[in-house]
C-alpha positions in Angstrom: 0.0 0.0 0.0 2.7 2.5 1.0 4.8 1.9 -2.2 1.7 2.0 -4.4 0.7 5.3 -2.8 4.1 6.9 -3.2 4.6 5.7 -6.7 1.2 7.2 -7.7 2.2 10.5 -6.2 5.5 10.4 -8.0 3.7 10.0 -11.3 1.3 12.7 -10.3 4.1 15.2 -9.5 5.7 14.5 -12.9 2.4 15.1 -14.6 1.5 18.3 -12.9 5.0 19.6 -13.3 4.2 20.1 -17.0 1.7 22.8 -16.1 4.3 25.5 -15.2 6.3 24.5 -18.3 4.1 26.7 -20.3 5.5 29.8 -18.5 8.0 31.9 -20.3 10.3 32.6 -17.3 12.5 30.1 -15.5 11.4 31.4 -12.1 7.8 30.9 -13.0 8.6 27.3 -13.9 10.7 26.5 -10.8 8.6 28.1 -8.1 5.4 26.1 -8.7 7.4 22.9 -8.8 8.9 23.7 -5.4 5.4 24.2 -4.1 4.3 20.8 -5.4 7.0 19.1 -3.4 6.2 21.2 -0.3 2.6 20.3 -0.5 3.5 16.6 -0.8 5.8 16.8 2.3 3.3 18.8 4.4 0.6 16.2 3.6 2.8 13.2 4.6 5.3 14.1 7.3 4.5 13.9 11.0 3.2 17.0 12.9 6.4 17.4 15.0 8.2 18.9 12.0 7.4 21.9 9.7 8.4 23.0 6.2 9.9 26.3 5.3 12.1 28.2 2.9 15.2 30.3 3.8 18.6 30.5 5.3 20.3 28.4 8.0 22.3 30.1 10.7 24.5 29.2 13.6 26.0 31.1 16.5 28.8 32.4 14.3 26.5 33.8 11.6 26.6 37.6 11.2 24.1 40.1 9.8 24.5 40.6 6.1 26.8 37.7 5.7 26.4 35.8 2.4 24.4 32.6 2.9 22.7 30.0 0.8 18.9 30.0 0.5 17.4 26.6 0.6 14.3 25.8 -1.3 12.8 23.5 1.4 13.9 23.3 5.0 12.5 20.6 7.2 12.8 21.7 10.8 11.6 20.9 14.4 8.6 22.9 15.4 9.8 23.2 19.0 12.7 25.5 18.0 12.4 29.2 17.2 13.1 30.7 13.8 13.7 34.2 12.4 11.0 35.7 10.2 12.6 37.8 7.4 9.3 38.5 5.7 7.9 37.3 2.4 7.7 33.7 3.6 11.5 33.5 4.0 13.0 32.5 7.4 16.3 32.1 9.2 16.5 28.7 10.8 18.7 27.8 13.7 21.0 25.0 12.6 20.0 23.2 15.8 16.4 22.9 14.5 17.1 21.7 11.0 16.7 18.1 10.1 17.0 18.2 6.3 17.1 20.5 3.2 15.8 19.8 -0.2 16.9 21.6 -3.4 14.2 21.3 -6.1 15.4 21.3 -9.7 13.3 21.4 -12.9 16.2 19.8 -14.7 19.3 18.4 -13.0 22.4 19.4 -14.9 26.0 19.2 -13.8 26.0 22.9 -13.0 22.8 22.6 -10.9 24.3 19.6 -9.1 27.4 21.6 -8.3 25.3 24.5 -6.8 23.3 22.0 -4.7 26.5 20.3 -3.5 28.1 23.6 -2.5 25.0 24.6 -0.5 24.9 21.2 1.2 28.6 21.5 2.1 28.0 24.9 3.6 25.1 23.6 5.8 27.3 20.8 7.1 30.0 23.2 8.2 27.6 25.0 10.5 28.1 24.3 14.2 25.3 23.1 16.4 25.1 24.1 20.1 22.7 21.9 22.0 22.4 20.2 25.4 21.5 16.5 25.1 20.3 14.3 27.9 19.0 11.2 26.1 17.9 9.8 22.7 16.3 6.8 21.3 16.1 5.8 17.6 18.1 6.9 14.6 19.7 10.4 15.0 21.2 11.7 11.7 24.9 12.6 12.2 24.3 16.0 10.5 21.8 18.0 8.5 20.6 15.8 5.6 20.8 17.4 2.2 18.7 16.1 -0.7 18.1 17.1 -4.3 14.8 16.4 -6.0 14.6 16.9 -9.8 11.8 16.6 -12.2 14.1 15.7 -15.1 17.8 14.9 -15.5 20.3 12.6 -17.2 19.1 9.4 -18.8 21.3 7.4 -16.3 22.1 8.0 -12.7 25.6 6.8 -13.5 26.1 10.2 -15.0 25.1 11.9 -11.8 27.5 9.7 -9.9 30.3 10.7 -12.3 29.7 14.3 -11.3 30.5 13.8 -7.7 34.3 13.5 -7.9 34.7 16.2 -10.4 32.5 18.8 -8.7 33.5 18.0 -5.2 37.2 18.5 -6.2 36.3 21.9 -7.9 34.5 23.0 -4.7 37.1 21.8 -2.3 34.7 19.4 -0.7 36.6 16.5 1.0 35.7 13.0 -0.1 36.2 11.3 3.3 36.6 7.5 3.4 33.5 5.9 5.0 33.8 3.0 7.6 32.7 -0.5 6.6 31.4 -1.1 10.2 27.6 -0.6 10.2 27.4 1.4 13.4 30.3 3.7 12.6 29.0 4.1 9.0 25.5 5.3 10.2 27.2 7.8 12.5 29.4 9.2 9.7 27.9 12.3 7.9 28.0 12.7 4.1 30.6 15.3 3.0 27.9 17.3 1.3 24.9 15.8 -0.5 23.1 12.8 1.0 20.9 11.8 -1.9 19.7 12.8 -5.4 16.2 11.8 -6.7 15.2 12.3 -10.3 11.5 11.6 -10.4 10.6 8.8 -12.8 14.2 8.2 -13.6 16.3 7.1 -10.7 18.1 7.8 -7.4 21.5 8.1 -5.9 22.3 8.1 -2.1 25.2 8.1 0.3 25.5 4.7 1.9 25.3 5.7 5.5 21.6 5.2 6.0 20.1 2.7 8.4 17.6 1.6 5.8 19.2 0.9 2.4 20.0 -1.6 -0.3 23.6 -2.5 0.7 24.8 -4.9 3.4 27.8 -5.6 5.6 29.1 -8.3 3.2 29.0 -6.0 0.2 30.8 -3.3 2.2 33.5 -5.6 3.3 34.1 -6.7 -0.3 34.0 -3.2 -1.6 35.5 -1.0 1.2 35.8 2.1 -1.1 32.1 2.0 -2.1 30.2 5.0 -0.8 27.3 5.6 -3.2 24.3 3.5 -4.2 22.5 4.4 -7.4 19.8 3.0 -9.7 17.9 3.8 -12.8 14.3 3.2 -11.8 11.0 4.8 -13.0 9.4 4.3 -9.5 10.3 4.0 -5.9 12.2 7.3 -5.9 9.7 9.3 -3.9 9.2 6.4 -1.6 12.8 6.2 -0.6 13.0 10.0 0.0 9.9 9.6 2.3 11.5 6.7 4.2 14.7 8.6 4.7 13.0 11.7 6.0 10.6 9.7 8.1 13.5 7.7 9.6 15.2 11.0 10.5 12.2 12.4 12.2 10.9 9.3 14.0 13.1 9.4 17.1 12.8 10.4 20.7 15.4 12.9 21.8 16.0 14.9 25.0 17.8 17.8 23.4 17.4 21.5 23.6 19.1 24.7 22.4 22.1 26.1 24.2 21.4 29.8 23.4 24.5 31.1 25.2 26.8 31.1 22.1 24.2 33.1 20.1 24.5 35.9 22.7 28.3 36.5 22.5 27.7 40.1 21.1 24.9 40.9 23.6 26.3 43.2 26.3 24.7 45.7 28.6 26.6 49.0 29.1 26.6 50.5 32.5 25.4 47.3 34.2 24.6 47.8 37.8 23.6 45.7 40.8 21.3 46.6 43.6 20.0 45.1 46.9 
């Protein structure tokens, strides 16, 4: 039932994406397609998370500093956010679970832009106090790309990784073969790429995937799994996000680092 439902929605998203294609401006094509993905997420994700658009900040971020804007930010409702107006927000890195960059057509240049944004989000420093947790806790912000069209084969997308990561100065860190260490190792930048109706590619550090310990031991340098498939792409994205949100965590924001520039002149004490 779950797979049939997600496959039907994947086909539906592809079909309705042709509507904005009649527009004569690229922005008018891309914005509705982002909205379609947002509507899908809002209808299917649990109520403890919310969907937004905007920047991600940490305690070291400064006013006016150049930052990436993320098409879709999935964040915890229990954390604050900054309202910049016009539906754009500033999200504390401590609250963000995942980002999604939506592409009408995935090209090598668009892949590079998304990879750079993902790398920048993973460099942000989280300041939290943790008392306990249960279930899968992602080792970092998860960064996904969802495209409505792209190369005929996901092998092409896989081939972009080494080239573009090297250009951008993104390290390509070896990943442990041990299951527990692997799941606790964050991706260097992107976590997964989904081209609706065509295929998927993901970094092999997920608790639910298509690899196994035997394959990893035999192929210790293997880090990516990819497939050309007309269906199941949206389902795997859903399962990855659901797995990242379905946990119990006693964790809260340590706001002190955000207040490093907050000083009161002429501070006095009285009795």
